[in-house]
C-alpha positions in Angstrom: 294.6 236.7 158.6 295.1 235.5 162.2 295.3 239.0 163.7 292.0 240.6 164.9 289.8 238.2 163.1 287.4 238.2 166.0 284.9 240.9 165.3 285.2 240.6 161.5 282.4 239.5 159.1 284.4 236.9 157.3 282.6 234.4 155.0 281.1 231.3 156.5 283.0 228.1 156.2 279.8 226.0 156.2 278.4 227.3 153.0 280.5 225.7 150.2 279.1 222.1 150.5 275.6 223.5 150.8 275.8 225.8 147.8 277.4 223.2 145.6 274.8 220.5 146.3 277.1 218.4 148.6 275.0 218.8 151.7 274.3 215.6 153.7 270.9 215.9 155.3 269.1 213.0 156.9 267.2 212.2 153.7 270.5 212.0 151.8 271.9 209.3 154.0 271.2 205.7 152.9 272.9 202.3 153.5 272.7 199.1 151.5 269.9 196.7 152.5 268.1 199.4 154.5 264.5 199.2 155.6 262.1 202.2 155.6 260.0 202.9 158.7 256.5 204.3 158.5 254.6 205.3 161.6 250.9 204.7 162.0 249.4 207.5 164.1 246.3 208.1 166.0 243.5 210.0 164.3 241.7 210.4 167.6 242.7 213.1 170.1 241.7 211.1 173.2 240.6 207.6 173.5 241.1 204.0 174.8 242.7 201.6 172.4 240.4 198.6 172.1 242.3 196.6 169.4 245.1 196.9 166.8 244.8 194.5 163.9 248.1 194.3 161.9 247.4 191.1 160.0 246.5 192.7 156.7 249.6 194.9 156.9 251.9 192.0 157.7 250.5 190.0 154.8 251.4 192.7 152.3 254.3 191.8 150.0 257.4 193.6 150.9 256.6 194.1 154.5 259.4 193.0 156.9 257.8 193.7 160.2 255.0 195.6 162.0 255.4 196.7 165.6 252.9 197.8 168.2 253.6 198.5 171.9 253.5 194.8 172.6 256.6 194.3 170.5 258.6 196.9 172.4 257.0 196.7 175.8 260.4 196.7 177.6 261.4 200.1 176.2 260.9 202.8 178.8 259.7 206.3 177.9 262.3 209.0 177.0 263.6 210.8 180.1 263.3 214.5 180.8 266.5 216.4 179.8 266.0 219.9 181.2 264.4 221.2 184.4 264.4 217.8 186.0 261.8 218.1 188.8 260.1 215.5 190.8 256.8 214.1 189.6 257.1 214.4 185.8 258.0 210.7 185.2 254.4 209.3 185.0 253.5 211.9 182.3 256.2 210.9 179.8 255.2 209.6 176.4 255.5 205.9 175.6 257.4 205.0 172.5 254.3 203.5 171.0 250.8 204.1 172.6 249.8 201.4 175.1 246.2 201.5 176.2 245.3 205.1 175.5 246.0 207.8 172.9 246.3 211.5 174.0 246.6 213.5 170.8 246.1 213.2 167.0 249.5 212.1 165.6 250.5 209.9 168.5 252.5 206.8 167.3 250.6 203.6 167.6 252.4 201.2 165.3 255.5 201.1 163.1 255.8 199.5 159.7 259.1 198.3 158.3 259.5 197.6 154.6 262.1 197.7 151.9 260.2 200.4 150.0 258.7 203.6 151.2 255.6 203.2 149.1 254.9 199.7 150.3 255.3 200.9 153.9 252.8 203.7 153.4 250.3 201.2 151.8 250.7 198.9 154.8 250.1 201.7 157.2 246.7 202.2 155.7 245.9 198.5 156.3 246.5 198.7 160.1 243.0 198.6 161.7 242.8 200.4 165.0 239.6 200.5 167.1 239.6 203.4 169.6 236.9 204.2 172.1 236.8 208.0 171.7 236.8 210.0 175.0 236.1 213.7 175.6 239.1 215.9 174.5 240.4 218.5 176.9 241.6 221.4 174.7 242.1 224.2 177.2 244.8 224.6 179.8 242.7 227.2 181.6 240.0 224.7 182.6 240.2 222.8 185.8 242.5 219.7 185.7 241.0 216.4 184.7 242.2 212.8 185.3 245.3 211.8 183.4 245.6 208.4 184.9 244.5 206.8 188.2 245.8 208.9 191.0 247.2 211.6 188.6 245.5 214.7 187.3 246.4 216.8 184.2 248.4 219.3 186.1 251.7 217.6 186.8 253.4 220.7 188.2 253.0 224.3 189.1 256.1 226.5 188.6 256.5 229.1 191.4 258.9 232.1 191.4 258.9 235.2 193.5 260.4 237.5 196.1 259.4 240.5 198.2 256.0 241.3 199.8 253.6 241.3 196.9 250.5 241.7 198.9 251.7 244.7 200.9 252.7 246.4 197.6 249.2 246.0 196.2 247.7 247.5 199.3 250.0 250.5 199.0 249.4 251.0 195.2 248.0 254.1 193.7 246.8 252.1 190.7 246.4 248.4 189.9 246.6 247.2 186.3 244.9 243.9 185.5 245.3 242.2 182.1 244.5 238.8 180.6 246.7 237.9 177.7 247.1 234.9 175.4 249.8 233.6 173.1 248.8 231.2 170.4 250.2 227.7 169.8 252.9 227.6 167.1 256.3 226.3 166.6 259.5 226.2 164.6 258.8 224.8 161.2 262.2 224.1 159.6 262.5 223.5 155.9 263.8 220.0 156.7 261.4 217.7 158.6 262.6 215.3 161.2 264.5 212.1 160.1 266.8 209.5 161.4 268.9 206.6 160.0 270.2 203.9 162.3 272.7 201.1 161.5 274.0 198.3 163.6 277.5 196.9 163.0 277.4 193.3 164.3 281.2 192.8 164.0 281.9 195.7 166.4 278.6 195.6 168.3 278.2 199.2 167.5 274.9 201.1 167.0 274.9 204.3 165.0 272.2 207.0 164.4 272.6 209.6 161.7 270.5 212.8 161.5 270.0 216.1 163.3 270.9 216.1 167.0 271.3 219.3 168.8 272.3 217.4 172.0 274.2 214.4 170.5 275.9 213.2 173.7 272.7 213.3 175.7 270.8 211.6 173.0 273.5 208.9 172.7 273.5 208.3 176.5 269.7 208.1 176.6 269.5 205.7 173.7 272.1 203.5 175.3 270.2 203.5 178.6 266.9 202.8 177.0 268.3 199.9 174.9 270.4 198.5 177.8 273.7 199.1 176.1 277.0 200.6 177.1 277.1 204.2 176.0 280.4 203.6 174.0 278.5 201.1 171.9 276.3 203.8 170.6 277.4 206.7 168.3 275.5 209.6 167.0 276.5 211.4 163.8 275.1 214.8 163.0 274.8 215.8 159.4 273.7 219.0 157.8 270.6 220.5 159.4 267.8 222.2 157.5 266.8 224.3 160.5 266.5 223.5 164.2 264.9 226.3 166.2 264.6 224.1 169.3 262.2 221.6 167.8 264.6 219.4 165.9 267.4 217.4 167.3 265.7 216.5 170.5 265.1 212.7 171.1 261.7 211.6 169.9 260.0 208.2 170.0 260.7 207.7 166.3 264.5 208.0 166.9 264.3 205.3 169.5 262.3 203.1 167.2 264.8 203.2 164.3 267.7 202.4 166.7 265.9 199.4 168.3 264.8 198.2 164.9 268.3 198.4 163.5 269.6 196.5 166.5 267.0 193.8 166.3 266.8 193.4 162.5 270.6 193.9 162.0 269.7 196.0 159.0 269.9 199.8 158.5 266.5 201.5 159.2 265.6 204.9 157.8 262.7 207.2 158.8 261.9 210.6 157.2 258.6 212.2 158.2 256.4 214.1 155.8 255.1 217.6 156.4 251.7 216.6 157.7 253.4 214.4 160.3 255.8 217.2 161.2 252.9 219.6 161.9 251.0 217.2 164.1 253.8 215.2 165.8 256.9 217.5 166.2 257.0 219.6 169.3 254.6 222.5 169.5 255.2 225.5 171.7 254.2 229.0 173.0 250.6 228.5 174.0 249.9 230.3 177.3 247.2 232.3 179.0 248.4 234.9 181.5 246.4 236.7 184.2 248.7 239.5 185.3 248.4 242.4 187.7 250.8 245.3 188.4 250.8 247.6 191.4 252.1 251.0 190.5 252.5 254.4 192.1 251.2 257.7 190.7 254.3 258.1 188.5 253.9 254.8 186.9 256.7 253.1 188.8 256.2 249.4 189.4 255.8 248.3 193.0 254.9 244.7 192.4 253.9 242.2 189.7 251.6 239.2 190.3 251.2 236.8 187.5 249.3 233.5 187.2 249.5 231.7 183.9 248.5 228.4 182.3 250.9 226.6 180.0 249.4 224.2 177.5 251.8 221.3 177.4 249.8 219.0 175.1 249.4 215.3 175.6 252.6 214.4 177.4 255.8 215.8 179.0 258.7 215.4 176.6 262.4 216.0 177.0 262.1 219.7 178.0 260.1 219.0 181.1 259.1 222.3 182.7 261.6 224.4 180.8 259.3 226.7 178.9 257.0 227.8 181.8 260.0 227.9 184.1 261.7 230.4 181.8 258.5 232.4 181.3 258.2 232.8 185.1 261.9 233.6 185.7 262.4 236.0 182.8 259.2 238.0 183.0 260.6 240.9 185.1 262.9 241.7 182.2 265.0 244.9 182.2 262.9 246.6 184.9 263.1 247.2 188.6 260.3 245.1 190.2 260.5 245.4 194.0 258.2 242.4 194.6 257.3 239.6 192.3 255.1 236.5 192.3 254.5 234.1 189.4 252.6 230.8 189.4 252.7 228.8 186.2 250.3 225.9 185.9 251.6 223.2 183.5 248.4 221.6 182.1 248.2 218.6 179.9 245.7 218.8 177.0 244.8 216.5 174.1 247.1 218.3 171.6 250.6 217.6 170.3 253.1 217.7 173.2 255.0 220.9 173.6 258.7 221.8 173.9 261.0 224.7 173.3 261.0 227.0 170.3 263.4 229.9 169.8 263.3 232.1 172.9 261.1 229.7 174.8 259.2 231.3 177.6 260.7 234.7 176.7 258.6 235.4 173.5 255.6 234.7 175.7 256.7 236.6 178.8 258.0 239.6 176.9 254.7 240.0 175.1 253.0 239.9 178.6 255.4 242.2 180.3 255.5 244.8 177.5 251.7 244.8 177.2 251.7 245.6 180.9 254.2 248.5 180.4 252.0 249.9 177.6 249.0 249.6 180.0 250.9 251.5 182.7 251.8 254.2 180.2 248.1 254.6 179.2 246.9 254.6 182.8 249.4 257.3 184.0 249.2 259.3 180.7 252.8 259.2 179.7 254.5 258.0 176.4 255.3 254.3 176.3 259.0 255.0 176.1 258.8 257.1 179.3 257.0 254.4 181.2 259.9 252.1 180.4 262.6 254.6 181.3 261.0 255.2 184.8 261.3 251.5 185.6 264.5 250.5 183.9 267.4 249.1 185.9 270.4 251.3 185.8 273.9 250.5 184.5 275.2 251.0 188.0 272.9 248.2 189.3 275.0 245.6 187.4 275.5 242.8 188.3 271.9 242.6 189.3 270.4 239.7 191.2 266.7 239.1 190.3 266.2 236.6 193.2 264.8 233.9 191.0 266.4 230.8 189.3 265.9 229.0 186.1 267.6 226.1 184.3 269.4 225.3 187.5 271.1 228.7 187.8 270.4 231.9 189.7 269.3 234.7 187.5 272.0 237.5 187.9 272.2 240.0 185.0 275.9 240.2 184.4 276.1 243.5 182.6 273.9 246.0 180.8 273.1 249.6 179.9 269.4 249.4 179.1 268.8 253.1 179.0 271.8 253.6 176.7 270.5 251.0 174.3 266.9 252.5 174.2 268.5 255.9 173.4 270.6 254.4 170.7 267.6 252.5 169.2 265.3 255.5 169.2 267.9 257.8 167.7 268.7 255.4 164.9 265.0 254.8 164.2 264.3 258.5 164.4 261.5 257.8 166.8 260.3 261.4 167.1 260.2 261.7 163.3 258.3 258.4 163.1 255.7 259.8 165.5 255.3 262.9 163.3 255.1 260.9 160.1 252.5 258.4 161.3 250.4 261.3 162.7 250.5 263.0 159.3 249.5 259.8 157.6 246.7 259.2 160.0 245.4 262.7 159.4 245.1 261.6 155.7 243.0 258.5 156.6 245.7 255.9 156.9 245.7 253.5 159.9 249.4 253.4 160.8 251.3 253.2 164.0 254.6 252.4 165.8 255.4 250.5 168.9 258.5 249.4 170.9 259.4 246.7 173.3 262.4 245.9 175.5 263.7 242.6 176.7 266.5 240.7 178.4 267.7 237.4 177.0 269.6 234.6 178.5 272.5 232.7 176.9 275.7 230.8 177.6 274.2 228.0 179.7 276.8 225.8 181.3 277.9 223.8 183.1 280.8 222.9 180.8 282.2 222.5 177.3 285.2 220.8 175.9 287.3 221.3 172.8 290.3 219.5 171.3 292.6 221.1 168.7 295.4 219.4 166.7 297.7 220.8 164.1 298.8 218.5 161.3 302.3 218.6 159.7 300.7 220.4 156.7 299.6 223.2 158.9 296.0 222.3 158.7 294.1 222.5 162.0 291.4 220.2 163.3 289.1 221.4 166.1 286.7 218.9 167.7 283.9 220.0 169.9 280.9 218.4 171.6 278.8 221.3 170.5 276.3 220.8 167.6 275.4 222.9 164.6 271.8 223.8 163.8 272.8 226.3 161.1 274.0 229.1 163.3 277.5 229.2 162.0 279.3 227.2 164.6 282.2 226.2 162.3 283.0 229.8 161.3 282.8 231.3 164.8 284.9 228.6 166.4 287.4 228.9 163.6 287.6 232.6 164.1 288.3 232.3 167.8 290.8 229.5 167.3 292.5 231.4 164.4 293.1 234.6 166.3 294.3 232.9 169.5 296.5 230.3 167.8 297.8 232.5 165.0 296.6 230.9 161.8 294.3 231.5 158.9 290.7 230.7 159.9 290.2 228.9 156.6 292.9 226.4 157.5 290.7 225.1 160.4 288.4 222.2 160.1 285.7 222.1 162.8 284.2 218.7 163.7 281.0 218.8 165.7 278.1 216.5 166.5 280.2 213.3 166.4 280.0 211.4 169.7 282.9 209.1 168.7 285.3 212.0 168.4 285.0 213.6 171.8 284.1 212.1 175.2 281.5 214.6 176.3 279.5 217.6 175.1 276.3 219.5 175.7 275.3 220.3 172.1 273.6 223.5 170.9 270.7 225.0 172.8 270.0 228.0 175.0 272.3 230.2 172.8 275.2 228.6 174.6 277.7 227.6 171.9 279.5 230.9 171.2 280.0 231.6 174.9 280.8 228.1 176.3 282.4 226.4 173.3 284.1 229.7 172.2 285.9 230.0 175.6 286.8 226.3 175.6 288.3 226.9 172.1 290.3 229.9 173.2 291.7 228.0 176.1 292.7 225.0 174.0 294.3 227.3 171.4 296.3 229.1 174.0 297.7 225.8 175.3 298.5 224.6 171.8 300.1 227.9 170.9 302.4 227.6 173.9 303.4 224.0 173.0 304.2 225.0 169.4 306.2 228.0 170.5 308.2 225.9 172.9 309.0 223.3 170.2 310.0 226.1 167.8 312.1 227.8 170.5 314.2 224.7 171.0 314.8 224.5 167.2 315.6 228.2 166.9 317.7 228.3 170.0 315.7 231.0 171.8 313.1 231.4 174.5 309.4 230.8 173.7 308.5 234.3 174.8 310.9 235.7 172.2 308.8 234.2 169.4 305.5 235.2 167.7 303.1 232.9 165.9 300.9 234.7 163.3 299.5 233.7 159.9 300.9 230.2 160.5 304.5 231.5 160.7 306.7 231.5 163.7 309.1 234.4 163.8 311.3 236.2 166.3 309.3 239.0 168.0 311.5 241.7 166.5 311.0 240.3 163.0 314.7 239.6 162.4 316.4 236.2 161.9 315.2 232.8 160.9 311.5 231.8 160.9 309.7 228.5 161.0 306.3 227.4 159.7 303.8 226.0 162.1 304.2 222.7 160.2 307.9 222.8 161.1 307.0 223.1 164.8 304.6 220.2 164.4 307.3 218.1 162.8 309.6 218.9 165.7 307.0 217.7 168.2 306.4 214.5 166.2 310.1 213.8 166.1 310.1 213.9 169.9 307.2 211.5 170.0 304.6 214.1 170.8 301.5 215.5 169.1 300.6 219.1 168.3 297.5 218.6 170.4 295.7 220.4 173.2 292.4 220.1 175.1 290.5 223.0 176.6 287.5 223.1 178.9 285.3 225.9 180.2 283.0 225.6 183.2 280.4 228.2 184.2 277.7 228.1 186.8 275.9 231.3 185.6 274.4 232.4 182.3 275.1 235.7 180.6 272.3 238.1 179.6 272.2 240.0 176.4 269.4 242.5 175.9 267.6 244.5 173.3 265.0 246.9 171.9 262.6 246.2 169.1 260.7 249.0 167.2 258.0 248.2 164.7 256.0 250.3 162.3 252.7 248.9 160.9 249.8 249.7 158.6 246.4 248.2 159.2 243.8 247.6 156.5 240.5 248.3 158.3 238.5 246.5 155.6 240.3 243.2 155.7 241.9 243.3 159.1 245.3 242.7 157.5 248.5 244.1 159.1 251.5 245.0 157.1 254.8 245.5 158.9 256.4 248.4 157.1 259.6 248.8 159.0 261.4 247.1 161.8 264.5 247.8 163.9 266.3 245.7 166.4 269.0 247.0 168.7 270.8 244.2 170.5 273.7 244.3 172.9 275.7 241.1 172.5 278.8 242.0 174.6 281.1 241.2 171.8 280.3 240.0 168.3 282.7 237.4 166.9 281.2 237.7 163.4 278.7 240.7 163.1 277.3 239.5 159.8 276.3 236.1 161.4 274.8 238.0 164.3 272.7 240.1 161.9 271.6 237.0 160.1 270.5 235.4 163.4 268.5 238.6 164.3 266.8 239.0 161.0 265.8 235.4 160.8 264.5 235.6 164.3 262.4 238.6 163.4 260.8 236.7 160.5 259.8 233.9 162.9 258.5 236.4 165.4 256.3 238.0 162.7 254.9 234.5 162.0 253.9 234.1 165.7 252.6 237.7 165.9 250.4 237.7 162.8 250.1 234.3 161.0 251.2 231.0 162.6 248.8 229.1 164.8 247.9 225.5 165.4 244.1 225.3 165.7 241.9 222.4 166.7 238.2 221.6 166.3 236.0 220.6 169.3 237.1 216.9 169.0 240.8 217.7 169.1 241.2 217.3 165.3 244.1 219.5 164.2 243.1 222.1 161.6 246.6 223.2 160.6 248.1 220.2 158.9 249.4 221.8 155.6 250.9 225.1 154.6 247.5 226.1 153.2 246.2 226.2 156.8 249.4 226.9 158.8 250.4 230.2 157.5 254.0 231.4 157.5 255.5 234.7 156.5 257.2 234.8 153.2 259.8 237.4 151.9 256.8 239.5 151.0 255.6 239.8 154.6 259.1 240.5 156.1 259.9 244.2 156.1 263.2 246.0 155.6 265.1 245.8 158.8 267.7 247.9 160.6 269.9 246.0 162.9 272.1 247.7 165.5 274.7 245.3 167.0 275.8 246.9 170.2 278.9 246.0 172.2 278.5 248.4 175.2 278.2 245.7 177.9 280.7 242.9 177.5 280.1 240.0 179.9 282.6 239.9 182.8 282.0 236.1 183.0 284.2 235.1 180.1 287.5 236.7 178.9 286.1 237.6 175.4 283.0 239.3 176.9 280.7 237.1 174.8 277.0 236.7 174.9 274.6 234.7 172.7 272.9 235.9 169.6 270.4 233.2 168.6 267.2 234.4 170.2 267.3 238.2 170.4 265.7 238.6 167.0 262.5 236.7 167.9 262.1 237.7 171.5 260.1 240.9 171.4 258.4 240.8 168.0 255.0 240.0 169.3 255.2 242.7 171.9 256.4 245.4 169.5 253.9 244.6 166.8 251.0 244.5 169.3 252.0 248.0 170.5 252.2 249.3 167.0 248.8 248.0 166.1 247.3 249.6 169.2 248.9 252.9 168.1 247.6 252.5 164.6 244.0 251.9 165.5 244.1 254.3 168.4 243.0 251.8 171.0 245.5 251.4 173.9 245.4 247.8 175.1 243.3 246.5 172.3 245.7 243.6 171.4 245.5 241.0 174.1 246.1 237.8 172.0 248.6 236.5 169.5 248.6 236.0 166.6 246.7 239.1 165.5 244.9 237.4 162.6 242.6 239.4 160.3 239.5 237.8 161.8 240.6 238.8 165.4 241.5 242.3 164.4 238.3 242.9 162.5 236.4 241.7 165.6 238.3 244.3 167.7 237.5 247.0 165.2 233.8 246.1 165.2 233.6 246.1 169.0 235.0 249.6 169.1 233.3 251.0 166.0 231.7 254.4 166.6 
């Protein structure tokens, strides 16, 4: 099974423990004598803390300790992990609120008890007096004071190139739009949780739970607690969904670690769903004021975009990542001769924001593709034609966009955008769709179709490491500093290792998310693992293969290049003569005092850029304002798919989440900053009933030249353009070009649009 296993949809290695009830999620991990932590949170969006009275809580039987900021005053805020820019430090969140609260859900106190029910009872007894202040709930309003000498705009992201002003002076038409994306987030089935344990005999602090960046989290915890990093270990268990929001370092994680260290007892914290909806990172909320200068044929001369990013109460680990990506990736697959973007990061009295699957791109794709639809309407051409007239050509690759993001210059490595739109429209039978929806409209139905294009980014460096060792039994252990958030890391790495090394992928055990097993690692984010860890795996497997063949050659009295290793068996290349199992070669190495072991590293200073096309068909109920997505197609060029079935799963899951953001999911607040979406009765998510049948085209027409396997990432292409495609389809259904300017398109919003345009 070692030959040509890359590219095959083999079964996942991860699934057996999950399907047989042997999964180890954070809530499943417990240690003897552990304490349970319960967090007391602010019920005021903005205010000064006048007093915190914990006496009644401390007096409750079964309470071990109650902490406020005074008990952990020496702990600094968590650092920014991504897009480290000057000036964000003062805006970081304290571990427990000091003198002011800035959002409902902010941690104020922590209860430690032997029993979860007692901890919750004690939390109710903590009396907090807060002087309520006016809540700022709009990123579009002028900045207000955050602290003495600081206002609520810590940073403005600026990107651009070319002479934008000259292009607008020369334009035949100027298109101006104001567009908004609602606040929502990844809502995994498993809420956040962490379990910390301190081993006094070894002076070793452990944290168990989800960690998409285990080594960074380990280093940050060690730094904050004043410890050597090797005295802290993180252990990733199974993860019930990540989507960018889980696995970052949060205040609660630091609290359980510090408590375990001080109390010398294990400490466990599992949040409930209400906590998750008000305290875990939110995302997406932006308002864009965008203009395009075009000629009489609808070709773009320049784009000028000013937008306002609602960051919530504090800057967390992602720093300026989301608005930075929104500004950098907005040009998409189009030729934009001049470009200017200014993104204002504004703090409001809402839950702090971070990344969520396709951060910045879900938002900017909606904005850009709405702009392309407006260009089509202005010039009087079909939406597909407007896009074709502006697409970058295959011959333009590699294409430098003249902007940077995540510390790298944006250079599209490969792509045939026109070829993919042809493939997508042919598979979807676009012309037949147009005829069918026209016929249905003639019978009174409100149906329509829309499309959207996008470029994704993936494979963020700068490095990844892998170690591989073969045991005498022939079993293989692969250790990586990457992490798993459910994307199939074990299967994909096993496939790459198996084909390169020459063994059965089922014989490979992939270890990830364990900081005590490998010196460094960057984890799983930015759709980086298949590209970065995959190439490191290939390199390590090549080195180990050469070592094994050399050992076998000595035993078989021949040259290494005269041998072949396949299916765990070493044979002479011609097939004649004696053979040796891979275990035999391992035994020969061990006899010589050596290990069947190799390390591989891959470094890269540039990302790779997959791309895609989304096509949506919808039906609108004019009476209720409801939207039903009847059919959906995604065409996605991934360069090379290691496991096509896993890629398809990533895409379909992403589409489901994108539908949520397009039609259902939104965090709303009242005028005092009180969250209104704190249960699944109020925060609506799509179910299987709302997710339509999907067609997925996995294209491999543009392998990346930046890694030998030609790989690009798969994690975010499914969600990227959903809002844009559905908005276009609704416009088409109701016969109002440009009607949809805000996501999600809730029934109330759509009914208001229909009323405004009623004959």
